[in-house]
PALO-628482 format. One record per residue: residue number from 1; residue in one letter; x, y, z of N, C-alpha, C in turn. Coordinates in steps of 0.05 Angstrom, whole numbers, plus 5000, padded with zeros to 4 digits. Atoms other than C-alpha are relative to their C-alpha. Example, Ala and Ser with C-alpha at 12.3 -4.5 7.8 and 13.67 -1.06 7.14 Angstrom:
% residues 2
@n = 1 | res = A | n_px = 5018 | n_py = 4976 | n_pz = 5000 | ca_px = 5246 | ca_py = 4910 | ca_pz = 5156 | c_px = 5018 | c_py = 5024 | c_pz = 5000
@n = 2 | res = S | n_px = 4984 | n_py = 4976 | n_pz = 4999 | ca_px = 5273 | ca_py = 4979 | ca_pz = 5143 | c_px = 4985 | c_py = 5022 | c_pz = 5014
This chain:
% residues 83
@n = 1 | res = M | n_px = 4987 | n_py = 4975 | n_pz = 5007 | ca_px = 6547 | ca_py = 2991 | ca_pz = 5746 | c_px = 4983 | c_py = 5015 | c_pz = 4979
@n = 2 | res = P | n_px = 5015 | n_py = 4984 | n_pz = 5020 | ca_px = 6515 | ca_py = 3048 | ca_pz = 5708 | c_px = 5014 | c_py = 4999 | c_pz = 4972
@n = 3 | res = I | n_px = 4989 | n_py = 5002 | n_pz = 5027 | ca_px = 6523 | ca_py = 3044 | ca_pz = 5633 | c_px = 4997 | c_py = 5027 | c_pz = 4985
@n = 4 | res = T | n_px = 5005 | n_py = 4975 | n_pz = 5015 | ca_px = 6491 | ca_py = 3107 | ca_pz = 5604 | c_px = 5012 | c_py = 5023 | c_pz = 5015
@n = 5 | res = Q | n_px = 4987 | n_py = 4975 | n_pz = 4989 | ca_px = 6520 | ca_py = 3176 | ca_pz = 5614 | c_px = 4982 | c_py = 5012 | c_pz = 5022
@n = 6 | res = S | n_px = 5018 | n_py = 4988 | n_pz = 4980 | ca_px = 6458 | ca_py = 3200 | ca_pz = 5652 | c_px = 5000 | c_py = 4984 | c_pz = 5026
@n = 7 | res = A | n_px = 4999 | n_py = 5017 | n_pz = 4976 | ca_px = 6462 | ca_py = 3141 | ca_pz = 5700 | c_px = 5026 | c_py = 5005 | c_pz = 5015
@n = 8 | res = K | n_px = 4975 | n_py = 4994 | n_pz = 4987 | ca_px = 6535 | ca_py = 3156 | ca_pz = 5714 | c_px = 4999 | c_py = 5027 | c_pz = 5015
@n = 9 | res = K | n_px = 5004 | n_py = 4973 | n_pz = 4988 | ca_px = 6517 | ca_py = 3229 | ca_pz = 5727 | c_px = 4983 | c_py = 4998 | c_pz = 5025
@n = 10 | res = A | n_px = 5018 | n_py = 5004 | n_pz = 4977 | ca_px = 6461 | ca_py = 3207 | ca_pz = 5774 | c_px = 5015 | c_py = 4988 | c_pz = 5023
@n = 11 | res = V | n_px = 4984 | n_py = 5013 | n_pz = 4978 | ca_px = 6509 | ca_py = 3164 | ca_pz = 5814 | c_px = 5018 | c_py = 5021 | c_pz = 5013
@n = 12 | res = R | n_px = 4983 | n_py = 4979 | n_pz = 4988 | ca_px = 6556 | ca_py = 3223 | ca_pz = 5823 | c_px = 4984 | c_py = 5019 | c_pz = 5017
@n = 13 | res = G | n_px = 5017 | n_py = 4982 | n_pz = 4984 | ca_px = 6499 | ca_py = 3267 | ca_pz = 5846 | c_px = 4991 | c_py = 4988 | c_pz = 5025
@n = 14 | res = S | n_px = 5010 | n_py = 5013 | n_pz = 4976 | ca_px = 6473 | ca_py = 3216 | ca_pz = 5894 | c_px = 5022 | c_py = 4997 | c_pz = 5021
@n = 15 | res = L | n_px = 4977 | n_py = 5001 | n_pz = 4981 | ca_px = 6542 | ca_py = 3207 | ca_pz = 5925 | c_px = 5005 | c_py = 5026 | c_pz = 5014
@n = 16 | res = R | n_px = 4996 | n_py = 4973 | n_pz = 4989 | ca_px = 6548 | ca_py = 3282 | ca_pz = 5934 | c_px = 4978 | c_py = 5005 | c_pz = 5021
@n = 17 | res = K | n_px = 5022 | n_py = 4996 | n_pz = 4982 | ca_px = 6479 | ca_py = 3284 | ca_pz = 5967 | c_px = 5003 | c_py = 4983 | c_pz = 5025
@n = 18 | res = K | n_px = 4996 | n_py = 5018 | n_pz = 4977 | ca_px = 6496 | ca_py = 3225 | ca_pz = 6011 | c_px = 5021 | c_py = 5012 | c_pz = 5019
@n = 19 | res = A | n_px = 4979 | n_py = 4988 | n_pz = 4983 | ca_px = 6558 | ca_py = 3261 | ca_pz = 6037 | c_px = 4988 | c_py = 5023 | c_pz = 5016
@n = 20 | res = F | n_px = 5013 | n_py = 4978 | n_pz = 4986 | ca_px = 6517 | ca_py = 3323 | ca_pz = 6055 | c_px = 4981 | c_py = 4989 | c_pz = 5022
@n = 21 | res = N | n_px = 5019 | n_py = 5012 | n_pz = 4981 | ca_px = 6463 | ca_py = 3280 | ca_pz = 6088 | c_px = 5013 | c_py = 4987 | c_pz = 5023
@n = 22 | res = D | n_px = 4985 | n_py = 5013 | n_pz = 4979 | ca_px = 6513 | ca_py = 3239 | ca_pz = 6127 | c_px = 5011 | c_py = 5020 | c_pz = 5020
@n = 23 | res = Q | n_px = 4989 | n_py = 4979 | n_pz = 4983 | ca_px = 6546 | ca_py = 3302 | ca_pz = 6153 | c_px = 4979 | c_py = 5012 | c_pz = 5018
@n = 24 | res = R | n_px = 5022 | n_py = 4987 | n_pz = 4985 | ca_px = 6480 | ca_py = 3333 | ca_pz = 6174 | c_px = 4990 | c_py = 4981 | c_pz = 5022
@n = 25 | res = K | n_px = 5009 | n_py = 5020 | n_pz = 4981 | ca_px = 6459 | ca_py = 3268 | ca_pz = 6209 | c_px = 5020 | c_py = 4997 | c_pz = 5023
@n = 26 | res = K | n_px = 4979 | n_py = 5003 | n_pz = 4981 | ca_px = 6526 | ca_py = 3263 | ca_pz = 6244 | c_px = 4999 | c_py = 5024 | c_pz = 5020
@n = 27 | res = V | n_px = 5002 | n_py = 4976 | n_pz = 4983 | ca_px = 6521 | ca_py = 3335 | ca_pz = 6271 | c_px = 4977 | c_py = 4998 | c_pz = 5019
@n = 28 | res = M | n_px = 5024 | n_py = 5002 | n_pz = 4984 | ca_px = 6451 | ca_py = 3322 | ca_pz = 6295 | c_px = 5003 | c_py = 4979 | c_pz = 5023
@n = 29 | res = K | n_px = 4996 | n_py = 5021 | n_pz = 4980 | ca_px = 6469 | ca_py = 3257 | ca_pz = 6331 | c_px = 5020 | c_py = 5008 | c_pz = 5021
@n = 30 | res = E | n_px = 4979 | n_py = 4992 | n_pz = 4980 | ca_px = 6531 | ca_py = 3287 | ca_pz = 6364 | c_px = 4988 | c_py = 5020 | c_pz = 5020
@n = 31 | res = I | n_px = 5011 | n_py = 4980 | n_pz = 4981 | ca_px = 6493 | ca_py = 3346 | ca_pz = 6394 | c_px = 4979 | c_py = 4987 | c_pz = 5018
@n = 32 | res = I | n_px = 5020 | n_py = 5014 | n_pz = 4984 | ca_px = 6437 | ca_py = 3300 | ca_pz = 6418 | c_px = 5014 | c_py = 4984 | c_pz = 5022
@n = 33 | res = K | n_px = 4985 | n_py = 5016 | n_pz = 4981 | ca_px = 6487 | ca_py = 3254 | ca_pz = 6452 | c_px = 5013 | c_py = 5018 | c_pz = 5021
@n = 34 | res = K | n_px = 4987 | n_py = 4981 | n_pz = 4982 | ca_px = 6523 | ca_py = 3314 | ca_pz = 6483 | c_px = 4979 | c_py = 5010 | c_pz = 5020
@n = 35 | res = I | n_px = 5021 | n_py = 4990 | n_pz = 4982 | ca_px = 6458 | ca_py = 3341 | ca_pz = 6512 | c_px = 4991 | c_py = 4978 | c_pz = 5020
@n = 36 | res = E | n_px = 5008 | n_py = 5022 | n_pz = 4982 | ca_px = 6438 | ca_py = 3272 | ca_pz = 6539 | c_px = 5021 | c_py = 4996 | c_pz = 5022
@n = 37 | res = K | n_px = 4979 | n_py = 5005 | n_pz = 4980 | ca_px = 6505 | ca_py = 3266 | ca_pz = 6574 | c_px = 5000 | c_py = 5023 | c_pz = 5021
@n = 38 | res = I | n_px = 4999 | n_py = 4977 | n_pz = 4982 | ca_px = 6504 | ca_py = 3337 | ca_pz = 6603 | c_px = 4975 | c_py = 5001 | c_pz = 5018
@n = 39 | res = A | n_px = 5025 | n_py = 4998 | n_pz = 4985 | ca_px = 6431 | ca_py = 3331 | ca_pz = 6625 | c_px = 5000 | c_py = 4984 | c_pz = 5026
@n = 40 | res = K | n_px = 4999 | n_py = 5016 | n_pz = 4976 | ca_px = 6449 | ca_py = 3279 | ca_pz = 6676 | c_px = 5013 | c_py = 5015 | c_pz = 5023
@n = 41 | res = T | n_px = 4987 | n_py = 4985 | n_pz = 4979 | ca_px = 6493 | ca_py = 3328 | ca_pz = 6714 | c_px = 4991 | c_py = 5029 | c_pz = 5002
@n = 42 | res = N | n_px = 5006 | n_py = 4972 | n_pz = 5000 | ca_px = 6475 | ca_py = 3399 | ca_pz = 6694 | c_px = 4977 | c_py = 5007 | c_pz = 4981
@n = 43 | res = K | n_px = 5024 | n_py = 4995 | n_pz = 5016 | ca_px = 6404 | ca_py = 3413 | ca_pz = 6670 | c_px = 5001 | c_py = 5028 | c_pz = 4988
@n = 44 | res = A | n_px = 4999 | n_py = 4972 | n_pz = 5010 | ca_px = 6416 | ca_py = 3488 | ca_pz = 6662 | c_px = 5017 | c_py = 5002 | c_pz = 4975
@n = 45 | res = E | n_px = 4982 | n_py = 4999 | n_pz = 5023 | ca_px = 6474 | ca_py = 3478 | ca_pz = 6614 | c_px = 4987 | c_py = 4985 | c_pz = 4976
@n = 46 | res = A | n_px = 5014 | n_py = 5015 | n_pz = 5021 | ca_px = 6433 | ca_py = 3426 | ca_pz = 6575 | c_px = 4978 | c_py = 5017 | c_pz = 4988
@n = 47 | res = T | n_px = 5021 | n_py = 4983 | n_pz = 5010 | ca_px = 6376 | ca_py = 3476 | ca_pz = 6569 | c_px = 5011 | c_py = 5021 | c_pz = 4981
@n = 48 | res = K | n_px = 4988 | n_py = 4980 | n_pz = 5018 | ca_px = 6423 | ca_py = 3527 | ca_pz = 6537 | c_px = 5007 | c_py = 4987 | c_pz = 4973
@n = 49 | res = M | n_px = 4993 | n_py = 5013 | n_pz = 5025 | ca_px = 6445 | ca_py = 3476 | ca_pz = 6486 | c_px = 4976 | c_py = 4990 | c_pz = 4984
@n = 50 | res = L | n_px = 5024 | n_py = 5012 | n_pz = 5013 | ca_px = 6374 | ca_py = 3455 | ca_pz = 6469 | c_px = 4993 | c_py = 5014 | c_pz = 4974
@n = 51 | res = S | n_px = 5008 | n_py = 4986 | n_pz = 5024 | ca_px = 6362 | ca_py = 3509 | ca_pz = 6417 | c_px = 5018 | c_py = 4992 | c_pz = 4976
@n = 52 | res = G | n_px = 4982 | n_py = 5009 | n_pz = 5021 | ca_px = 6424 | ca_py = 3487 | ca_pz = 6378 | c_px = 4992 | c_py = 4972 | c_pz = 4990
@n = 53 | res = A | n_px = 5009 | n_py = 5027 | n_pz = 5007 | ca_px = 6398 | ca_py = 3415 | ca_pz = 6379 | c_px = 4975 | c_py = 5002 | c_pz = 4983
@n = 54 | res = F | n_px = 5024 | n_py = 4997 | n_pz = 5015 | ca_px = 6330 | ca_py = 3437 | ca_pz = 6356 | c_px = 5005 | c_py = 5010 | c_pz = 4972
@n = 55 | res = Q | n_px = 4993 | n_py = 4989 | n_pz = 5026 | ca_px = 6361 | ca_py = 3476 | ca_pz = 6299 | c_px = 5012 | c_py = 4978 | c_pz = 4982
@n = 56 | res = A | n_px = 4988 | n_py = 5022 | n_pz = 5016 | ca_px = 6402 | ca_py = 3415 | ca_pz = 6276 | c_px = 4979 | c_py = 4980 | c_pz = 4992
@n = 57 | res = I | n_px = 5022 | n_py = 5019 | n_pz = 5006 | ca_px = 6341 | ca_py = 3370 | ca_pz = 6281 | c_px = 4981 | c_py = 5011 | c_pz = 4979
@n = 58 | res = D | n_px = 5019 | n_py = 4988 | n_pz = 5019 | ca_px = 6296 | ca_py = 3418 | ca_pz = 6243 | c_px = 5013 | c_py = 5002 | c_pz = 4972
@n = 59 | res = K | n_px = 4987 | n_py = 4999 | n_pz = 5026 | ca_px = 6348 | ca_py = 3427 | ca_pz = 6188 | c_px = 5001 | c_py = 4973 | c_pz = 4987
@n = 60 | res = S | n_px = 5000 | n_py = 5027 | n_pz = 5011 | ca_px = 6354 | ca_py = 3352 | ca_pz = 6180 | c_px = 4973 | c_py = 4992 | c_pz = 4989
@n = 61 | res = A | n_px = 5027 | n_py = 5007 | n_pz = 5010 | ca_px = 6279 | ca_py = 3345 | ca_pz = 6174 | c_px = 4993 | c_py = 5016 | c_pz = 4975
@n = 62 | res = Q | n_px = 5005 | n_py = 4982 | n_pz = 5023 | ca_px = 6275 | ca_py = 3404 | ca_pz = 6126 | c_px = 5013 | c_py = 4989 | c_pz = 4974
@n = 63 | res = K | n_px = 4985 | n_py = 5010 | n_pz = 5023 | ca_px = 6327 | ca_py = 3373 | ca_pz = 6080 | c_px = 4994 | c_py = 4972 | c_pz = 4993
@n = 64 | res = G | n_px = 5008 | n_py = 5027 | n_pz = 5007 | ca_px = 6295 | ca_py = 3305 | ca_pz = 6082 | c_px = 5018 | c_py = 4978 | c_pz = 5010
@n = 65 | res = V | n_px = 4982 | n_py = 5020 | n_pz = 4988 | ca_px = 6349 | ca_py = 3269 | ca_pz = 6122 | c_px = 4984 | c_py = 4982 | c_pz = 5019
@n = 66 | res = I | n_px = 5019 | n_py = 5015 | n_pz = 4983 | ca_px = 6297 | ca_py = 3249 | ca_pz = 6174 | c_px = 4972 | c_py = 5010 | c_pz = 4994
@n = 67 | res = K | n_px = 5028 | n_py = 4991 | n_pz = 5005 | ca_px = 6221 | ca_py = 3253 | ca_pz = 6170 | c_px = 4991 | c_py = 5019 | c_pz = 5022
@n = 68 | res = K | n_px = 5008 | n_py = 4979 | n_pz = 4982 | ca_px = 6183 | ca_py = 3308 | ca_pz = 6205 | c_px = 4990 | c_py = 4989 | c_pz = 5026
@n = 69 | res = N | n_px = 5010 | n_py = 5011 | n_pz = 4975 | ca_px = 6150 | ca_py = 3263 | ca_pz = 6256 | c_px = 5024 | c_py = 4989 | c_pz = 5017
@n = 70 | res = N | n_px = 4976 | n_py = 5009 | n_pz = 4987 | ca_px = 6218 | ca_py = 3233 | ca_pz = 6273 | c_px = 5013 | c_py = 5024 | c_pz = 5014
@n = 71 | res = A | n_px = 4988 | n_py = 4976 | n_pz = 4989 | ca_px = 6244 | ca_py = 3304 | ca_pz = 6284 | c_px = 4984 | c_py = 5010 | c_pz = 5024
@n = 72 | res = A | n_px = 5018 | n_py = 4991 | n_pz = 4978 | ca_px = 6184 | ca_py = 3322 | ca_pz = 6328 | c_px = 5004 | c_py = 4982 | c_pz = 5024
@n = 73 | res = R | n_px = 4996 | n_py = 5019 | n_pz = 4978 | ca_px = 6195 | ca_py = 3259 | ca_pz = 6369 | c_px = 5027 | c_py = 5005 | c_pz = 5014
@n = 74 | res = K | n_px = 4974 | n_py = 4995 | n_pz = 4989 | ca_px = 6269 | ca_py = 3274 | ca_pz = 6379 | c_px = 5000 | c_py = 5026 | c_pz = 5017
@n = 75 | res = K | n_px = 5001 | n_py = 4975 | n_pz = 4986 | ca_px = 6255 | ca_py = 3346 | ca_pz = 6400 | c_px = 4984 | c_py = 4997 | c_pz = 5026
@n = 76 | res = S | n_px = 5017 | n_py = 5004 | n_pz = 4976 | ca_px = 6200 | ca_py = 3324 | ca_pz = 6448 | c_px = 5015 | c_py = 4985 | c_pz = 5022
@n = 77 | res = R | n_px = 4985 | n_py = 5016 | n_pz = 4981 | ca_px = 6244 | ca_py = 3272 | ca_pz = 6481 | c_px = 5023 | c_py = 5016 | c_pz = 5013
@n = 78 | res = L | n_px = 4978 | n_py = 4984 | n_pz = 4989 | ca_px = 6302 | ca_py = 3321 | ca_pz = 6489 | c_px = 4989 | c_py = 5021 | c_pz = 5020
@n = 79 | res = A | n_px = 5013 | n_py = 4980 | n_pz = 4982 | ca_px = 6256 | ca_py = 3374 | ca_pz = 6519 | c_px = 4992 | c_py = 4987 | c_pz = 5026
@n = 80 | res = K | n_px = 5009 | n_py = 5015 | n_pz = 4976 | ca_px = 6228 | ca_py = 3323 | ca_pz = 6567 | c_px = 5024 | c_py = 4992 | c_pz = 5018
@n = 81 | res = L | n_px = 4976 | n_py = 5008 | n_pz = 4985 | ca_px = 6298 | ca_py = 3300 | ca_pz = 6587 | c_px = 5012 | c_py = 5024 | c_pz = 5015
@n = 82 | res = V | n_px = 4988 | n_py = 4977 | n_pz = 4988 | ca_px = 6322 | ca_py = 3370 | ca_pz = 6601 | c_px = 4983 | c_py = 5013 | c_pz = 5022
@n = 83 | res = K | n_px = 5020 | n_py = 4988 | n_pz = 4981 | ca_px = 6259 | ca_py = 3391 | ca_pz = 6639 | c_px = 5005 | c_py = 4991 | c_pz = 5028
């Protein structure tokens, strides 16, 4: 447990950041799963949803939730799946 005042404050900040990061990661994963499911039946619909997925992935990478190469790999695999 943190003892000093600054350590307590750091814990509060890290919990707040974790909540934002978890939400961003959840949104990204949900849209990826949705596209993967739709791509099996309707490629045209999946293509329309692709830009939203790219936006969520890029935002996660920009904010440091995932690394940039991880983001590039996810986008590449989604594009290949929809193609």
